N, C-alpha and C positions, 0 to 999 in steps of 0.2 A: 320971415321964416316960412319955409315950404311946408305945406300940409302933407305932402306925399312922403311916406316912410321910405327908408333906404331900399328894402327888397322890392317894393312896389315901384319906386323910381327907377331902379335898375332894370326891371323887366320892361317897363314902358320905354326906356331908352333903347333896349335891345330890339323891341318891336319896331320902334322908329327907324333904327338902323337897317333892319331886315326889310322893311317896306321900301326904304330908299334903294337898297341893294337890288331887290327884285324889280323895281321900276326901271332902274338903270340897265338891267340885263335885257329888257324887252325891246323888241323892234317897233311895235306899234301898240295902239290901245286895245286891240282885240287879241293880243297874244295871250295864250294860256300860260300860267305860271306854275311853278312847283311850290305849293303852299304848305308842304309838310312841316317845315320849320315854323311857319306862322301858326299852324294848328297846335303844334307843341307849345309854342310861346303863349298861345291863348289859354291852354290848360294851366301853364305856370302862372299866368296872370290871374286866373280864377283862384288858384291856391293863395296867391299873395293878397288878393282882395279879401278873402275870408279871414286871413291872419292880421289884416291891417286894422288900425284903430280910426279909420276915417268915418265920416258920417254915413248913415244909411243911404242918404240921397247920392253921395259920391260913389258908394259901393254899387248902387243901381246903375248909375251912369257908366261906370267901368264894366259892369257885367254886360250891359247892352253893347258896348264897344267890343268886348271880347267875343260875344256871340256873333256879331256881324263879321268880325275878323276871320272866324272859322269858315265863312261862306265865300271868302275872296278867292276868285279863280282866274280873273283877268287883270291885266295891268290897269284898265279903267277902274275896276273895283278897288284896286290897291291905292290908286290916286285918291279916291274918295275916303278910303280908310286913313290915309296919311293926313288928309285935311281934318277928318274927324278926331284923330289922335291929337293934333295940334290944338283943336278946340277943347278937348278933354283936359289936356295938360294946362291950358290957359285957365280953365274953370277951377281946376284943383289948386293952382298956385295963386289965384286971385282972392282966395278966402282969407 
């Protein structure tokens, strides 16, 4: 059984899809991206974290991810965020 609640899982999946979409639009690793949707999703993620019943440790991990997501401005940073999200999801689901 997954530890991640439905609203939290939904926003994490949306973020994953948006990261993949933004990466696919870019021509090279230094391309600036339009991160407005990711910034909005980051805020939605913060709200979902606060409402979730996951452990404080997992909340802290997700808050750190959300904070770094807000600073993503290049494709290179998005690639790192995508890897970080995969690690976060793996950690949440392995409990």
